[in-house]
C-alpha positions in Angstrom: -115.1 32.8 7.0 -114.8 36.1 9.2 -118.7 36.1 9.4 -118.5 32.9 11.2 -115.6 34.0 13.4 -117.7 36.8 14.5 -121.0 34.8 14.9 -118.9 32.5 17.3 -117.7 35.4 19.0 -121.2 36.9 19.6 -122.3 33.4 20.8 -119.3 33.3 23.3 -120.2 36.9 24.7 -124.1 36.3 25.3 -123.3 32.7 27.0 -120.7 34.1 29.0 -123.1 36.6 30.3 -125.7 33.9 30.8 -123.0 32.0 33.0 -122.4 29.1 30.6 -118.8 29.0 30.9 -118.1 26.0 28.9 -119.8 26.9 25.8 -118.5 30.4 25.8 -114.9 28.9 26.2 -115.7 26.6 23.3 -117.3 29.3 21.2 -114.3 31.8 22.0 -111.9 28.8 20.8 -113.9 28.1 17.5 -114.0 32.1 16.9 -110.3 32.0 17.4 -109.2 29.1 15.1 -111.6 30.5 12.3 -110.0 34.0 12.5 -106.5 32.7 12.0 -107.6 30.5 9.2 -109.3 33.8 7.8 -106.4 35.6 8.0 -104.1 33.1 6.8 -106.4 32.6 3.4 -106.6 36.4 3.3 -102.6 36.8 3.0 -102.1 33.9 0.5 -105.0 35.4 -1.7 -103.1 38.5 -1.4 -99.9 37.0 -2.4 -100.7 34.4 -4.7 -103.8 36.1 -6.3 -104.5 36.7 -10.0 -101.6 38.6 -11.4 -102.8 41.7 -13.6 -100.8 41.2 -17.0 
């Protein structure tokens, strides 16, 4: 999921450089949402992951 966040961030940067403000804003929003979901899932995985016996 972090990979997709980075991909959308790169798309946002390229779109911003080329002058596509709407596309850049949308891609940035998607990247932010994916990054937040990644962080939440990573923390949940660390807290509730498999326990060593």
